C-alpha positions as CSV (number, residue, x, y, z in Angstrom):
1,M,0.0,0.0,0.0
2,T,1.4,3.4,-1.0
3,V,1.0,6.3,1.4
4,A,0.3,9.6,-0.3
5,S,3.0,12.1,0.5
6,D,2.4,15.5,1.8
7,P,3.0,18.0,-1.0
8,R,4.4,20.6,1.5
9,R,7.1,18.1,2.4
10,E,8.0,17.3,-1.2
11,P,11.5,18.6,-2.1
12,R,11.7,21.2,-4.8
13,R,14.3,19.2,-6.6
14,A,15.6,21.7,-9.0
15,R,15.7,24.5,-6.5
16,D,17.1,22.3,-3.7
17,L,19.9,21.0,-5.8
18,F,21.2,24.4,-6.7
19,V,20.2,26.9,-4.0
20,H,19.0,25.0,-0.9
21,E,21.3,25.1,2.2
22,R,21.3,21.3,2.7
23,W,23.0,20.7,-0.7
24,R,25.8,23.2,-0.1
25,L,27.6,20.6,2.1
26,L,27.7,18.3,-0.9
27,W,29.2,21.0,-3.2
28,R,31.7,22.0,-0.4
29,I,32.9,18.3,-0.3
30,V,33.0,18.0,-4.1
31,F,34.9,21.2,-4.6
32,P,38.2,20.3,-2.9
33,L,38.0,16.8,-4.4
34,L,37.9,18.4,-7.8
35,L,40.7,20.8,-6.9
36,A,42.9,17.8,-5.8
37,T,42.1,15.9,-8.9
38,G,43.0,18.9,-11.0
39,A,46.3,19.3,-9.3
40,W,47.1,15.6,-9.7
41,L,46.3,15.8,-13.4
42,A,48.4,19.0,-13.8
43,F,51.5,17.6,-12.1
44,R,51.6,14.0,-13.4
45,D,53.6,13.1,-16.5
46,P,51.4,13.9,-19.4
47,G,52.6,10.9,-21.5
48,Q,51.5,10.6,-25.1
49,G,48.4,12.7,-25.7
50,P,45.8,12.2,-28.5
51,G,47.7,14.6,-30.7
52,I,44.8,17.1,-31.1
53,P,46.3,20.6,-31.3
54,H,45.2,22.9,-28.4
55,L,43.1,20.2,-26.8
56,D,44.7,21.0,-23.4
57,K,43.3,24.6,-23.6
58,V,39.8,23.2,-24.1
59,L,40.3,20.9,-21.1
60,H,41.6,23.8,-19.0
61,L,38.5,25.8,-20.0
62,G,36.1,23.0,-19.1
63,A,37.8,22.1,-15.9
64,F,37.8,25.7,-14.6
65,A,34.3,26.3,-15.7
66,S,33.2,23.2,-13.7
67,L,35.2,24.4,-10.7
68,A,33.6,27.8,-10.9
69,V,30.1,26.3,-10.9
70,V,30.7,23.8,-8.1
71,G,32.7,26.4,-6.0
72,T,29.9,28.9,-6.3
73,L,27.2,26.4,-5.4
74,G,28.9,25.6,-2.1
75,W,28.3,29.0,-0.6
76,P,25.5,31.6,-0.4
77,A,24.8,33.3,-3.7
78,T,26.3,36.7,-3.3
79,R,28.6,38.9,-5.5
80,T,31.3,38.4,-2.8
81,T,31.1,34.7,-3.1
82,R,31.3,34.8,-6.9
83,F,34.2,37.2,-6.8
84,G,36.0,35.1,-4.1
85,V,35.6,31.9,-6.1
86,A,36.9,33.6,-9.2
87,L,39.9,35.1,-7.4
88,F,40.6,31.8,-5.6
89,L,40.4,29.8,-8.9
90,F,42.6,32.3,-10.7
91,G,45.2,32.0,-7.9
92,Y,44.8,28.2,-8.1
93,G,45.5,28.3,-11.8
94,L,48.5,30.6,-11.3
95,W,49.8,28.2,-8.6
96,I,49.5,25.2,-11.0
97,E,51.4,27.0,-13.7
98,W,54.1,28.0,-11.2
99,V,54.5,24.5,-10.0
100,Q,54.6,23.2,-13.5
101,S,57.4,25.6,-14.4
102,G,59.6,23.6,-12.0
103,L,58.7,20.1,-13.1
104,P,60.9,18.5,-15.7
105,Q,58.0,16.8,-17.5
106,R,55.8,20.0,-17.6
107,Q,56.1,23.6,-18.6
108,A,54.2,26.7,-17.6
109,D,52.1,28.3,-20.3
110,A,50.4,31.7,-20.2
111,F,47.8,30.4,-22.6
112,D,46.8,27.8,-20.1
113,L,46.2,30.6,-17.6
114,A,44.2,32.5,-20.2
115,A,42.0,29.4,-20.8
116,N,41.6,29.0,-17.1
117,T,40.4,32.6,-16.8
118,V,37.9,32.2,-19.7
119,G,36.7,28.9,-18.1
120,I,36.1,30.7,-14.8
121,A,34.1,33.4,-16.5
122,L,32.0,30.8,-18.4
123,G,31.5,28.9,-15.2
124,L,30.1,31.9,-13.4
125,I,27.8,32.7,-16.4
126,T,26.6,29.1,-16.3
127,W,26.0,29.3,-12.5
128,H,24.0,32.5,-13.1
129,L,21.8,30.8,-15.7
130,I,21.4,27.7,-13.5
131,A,20.4,29.9,-10.5
132,A,17.9,31.9,-12.5
133,W,16.4,28.7,-13.9
134,A,16.2,27.1,-10.4
135,R,14.4,30.2,-9.0
136,R,11.7,29.9,-11.7
137,A,11.5,26.1,-11.6
138,P,8.1,24.8,-10.3
139,A,8.2,22.5,-7.3
140,G,9.0,18.9,-8.1
141,R,10.2,19.6,-11.6
142,L,13.7,19.1,-12.9
C-alpha cells in the first residue's frame, strides 16, 4: 500500500539541488576533491596525448568552468562569493602554472592561464543561468 506524500514536504528538486542550504555541504565536499584531482592531473607526467592541437586549452577551460560552478554552489549566492571563487580559482591556476614551471615533464604556459580565466568566466555565467532557472522552476520539476 502506498502512502500519499504531503506536497508541502516534497522537495523542490531543481531548486534544492542548486540553492538549498542542505545541498551546499555536498558542493563543499566535491569542490576540494575536484581541486585535488585537477592538481594531480596537472602535475603528473602527461605521457603521449591524443595529438589534437590545443586540446589542453579546451580541457583547461572545461575544468575551470566546472570548478567555478561547483565552487559557487557551495556558498550563499552573493557577489562576494562569486568574486571570491573567481579570485581563488585564478590563484589556483597561477599556482598550478608556477609548480609546472619547476617540473621536468611539464612547462608553464600563459595560454593555459588564459584558458583557465575564460573557463572561470564561463562557469560563473553558467552558474548564473542555473540559479535563474532554479528560482523559476516549479516545485518537483527538474
